[in-house]
matplotlib code that plots the C-alpha trace (Angstrom):
import matplotlib.pyplot as plt

x = [-1.4, -2.8, -1.7, -1.4, -4.2, -2.2, -5.2, -6.4, -3.0, -2.9, -6.3, -5.4, -2.2, -4.1, -6.6, -3.8, -2.1, -5.3, -5.5, -7.5, -6.5, -6.8, -6.7, -6.4, -8.3, -6.8, -9.5, -7.4, -6.5, -9.5, -11.8, -15.1, -16.7, -17.1, -13.3, -13.6, -15.9, -13.2, -11.3, -14.4, -15.2, -11.6, -11.0, -14.5, -14.4, -16.7, -16.4, -16.1, -14.7, -14.8, -12.3, -11.8, -8.5, -8.7, -6.1, -8.2, -11.5, -11.7, -10.7, -12.7, -15.5, -17.1, -18.1, -21.5, -20.1, -17.6, -20.5, -22.4, -19.3, -19.1, -22.7, -22.2, -19.3, -21.3, -24.3, -22.1, -20.3, -23.6, -24.9, -21.9, -22.8, -20.4, -21.0, -20.3, -18.4, -17.9, -15.5, -15.6, -16.5, -19.0, -20.7, -20.9, -22.6, -25.0, -25.7, -29.1, -27.9, -25.0, -27.2, -29.8, -27.1, -26.1, -23.8, -24.2, -22.3, -20.8, -17.7, -17.8, -14.4, -11.2, -11.6, -8.8, -10.2, -13.8, -13.3, -11.5, -14.4, -17.0, -15.1, -14.9, -18.6, -19.4, -17.1, -18.7, -22.2, -22.9, -24.6, -22.5, -24.7, -22.5, -19.4, -18.5, -18.2, -20.7, -24.1, -26.3, -29.9, -32.2, -35.9, -35.8, -34.3, -30.7, -29.0, -25.7, -23.5, -21.5, -18.4, -15.2, -12.4, -9.6, -6.6, -3.8, -1.1, -0.4, 2.3, -0.4, -0.9, 1.5, 3.3, 1.1, 0.8, 2.9, 3.4, -0.2, 0.1, 1.4, 3.3, 4.5, 1.4, 1.8, 5.5, 4.7, 2.4, 5.0]
y = [109.7, 106.2, 104.0, 100.2, 98.4, 97.7, 96.7, 94.3, 92.8, 92.2, 90.6, 88.4, 87.3, 86.5, 84.4, 82.6, 81.9, 80.2, 77.9, 80.0, 80.3, 84.0, 86.1, 89.9, 92.0, 95.5, 97.9, 101.0, 101.2, 99.5, 101.3, 99.7, 97.6, 95.0, 94.5, 92.1, 89.7, 87.8, 87.3, 86.0, 83.8, 82.4, 82.0, 80.9, 82.0, 80.7, 84.0, 87.5, 90.2, 93.8, 95.4, 99.2, 100.5, 103.6, 105.5, 105.1, 105.8, 109.5, 109.0, 106.0, 104.6, 107.8, 108.8, 107.7, 106.2, 104.1, 102.8, 101.9, 100.1, 98.1, 97.2, 96.0, 93.8, 92.4, 91.6, 89.9, 87.9, 86.9, 85.8, 83.4, 81.8, 83.7, 84.7, 88.4, 90.2, 94.0, 95.9, 99.6, 102.8, 103.5, 100.2, 100.8, 104.1, 102.6, 99.1, 98.8, 99.7, 97.2, 94.4, 95.1, 94.6, 91.2, 91.6, 88.7, 90.5, 94.0, 94.2, 97.1, 98.1, 96.2, 93.4, 90.8, 88.6, 89.3, 88.3, 85.1, 84.2, 84.9, 82.8, 80.0, 80.3, 80.2, 77.3, 75.3, 76.5, 77.7, 80.8, 83.8, 86.0, 85.6, 86.9, 90.3, 93.4, 92.7, 93.7, 91.5, 91.1, 88.5, 88.3, 91.7, 93.3, 94.7, 93.2, 94.3, 92.1, 93.4, 95.4, 93.6, 94.4, 96.4, 94.3, 95.5, 92.9, 93.6, 90.9, 88.3, 89.4, 88.1, 90.5, 91.9, 89.6, 91.9, 89.0, 89.3, 92.9, 94.3, 97.3, 98.7, 101.0, 102.5, 103.3, 105.0, 107.4, 108.2]
z = [-34.8, -34.6, -31.8, -31.9, -30.0, -26.9, -24.7, -27.4, -27.6, -23.9, -23.9, -26.9, -25.1, -22.0, -24.0, -25.8, -22.5, -21.4, -24.5, -26.9, -30.6, -31.4, -34.6, -34.7, -37.2, -36.7, -37.9, -37.5, -41.2, -42.8, -45.2, -44.2, -41.6, -44.3, -44.5, -41.5, -43.3, -45.1, -41.8, -40.1, -43.1, -43.2, -39.5, -38.6, -34.9, -32.3, -30.5, -31.9, -29.6, -30.4, -28.1, -28.2, -26.9, -24.8, -26.9, -29.9, -28.2, -29.0, -32.6, -33.4, -31.2, -30.0, -33.5, -34.7, -37.9, -35.9, -33.7, -36.8, -38.2, -35.0, -35.2, -38.8, -37.7, -34.8, -37.0, -39.5, -36.8, -35.3, -38.7, -38.9, -35.6, -33.3, -29.8, -29.5, -26.8, -26.9, -24.7, -25.1, -23.3, -26.0, -25.5, -21.8, -22.5, -25.1, -23.8, -25.3, -28.8, -28.8, -27.3, -30.0, -32.7, -31.6, -28.6, -26.1, -23.4, -22.9, -20.7, -18.2, -17.0, -17.3, -19.7, -19.7, -17.0, -17.9, -21.6, -20.5, -18.2, -20.9, -23.4, -20.9, -20.2, -24.0, -24.6, -21.8, -22.7, -19.1, -17.9, -17.6, -15.5, -12.4, -14.2, -12.7, -14.9, -17.7, -19.0, -21.1, -22.1, -20.6, -21.3, -23.0, -19.9, -19.6, -16.6, -15.1, -12.8, -9.9, -10.8, -11.3, -8.9, -10.5, -11.4, -9.2, -10.0, -13.7, -13.6, -13.9, -17.5, -20.1, -22.5, -25.3, -28.4, -30.6, -33.1, -34.1, -35.3, -38.5, -37.0, -40.4, -41.0, -37.6, -38.2, -41.4, -39.5, -36.9]

ax = plt.figure().add_subplot(projection="3d")
ax.plot(x, y, z, "-o")
ax.set_aspect("equal")
plt.show()
């Protein structure tokens, strides 16, 4: 059974609370990685975030074809001038591959605060190598920053951005 992208909705809500305009492309029911292209073309984001939810990890991102689909999305976003952030267990396990396919930063561990700090760094055009919990490539070398402390007070996160999700397809599968 597919699950709504709860982690993504939390991250989007957190970004929105901090002044970012966000748009969700829910890939759960898409037919191809190319389906995202019209959303990128219409929305014209500065930053593209591929955020894999843990519930969907085993059914989506661990499969080679899903990894390739993510690469396709990243490459397209990059070709449109986007900075690319990837947050997934698979990206953590395959840093070099994701970085080769256009990721500017890979989030390692919990992502809400890390994604916000990366977006702020990209927006201000400042170095992001001191942000905890990321991996990135610099001078053809993969670098990892210190681990981010686990978020213990979950009340600092706003409620998930359910308004961005079309819940109907999920209800049909239930």
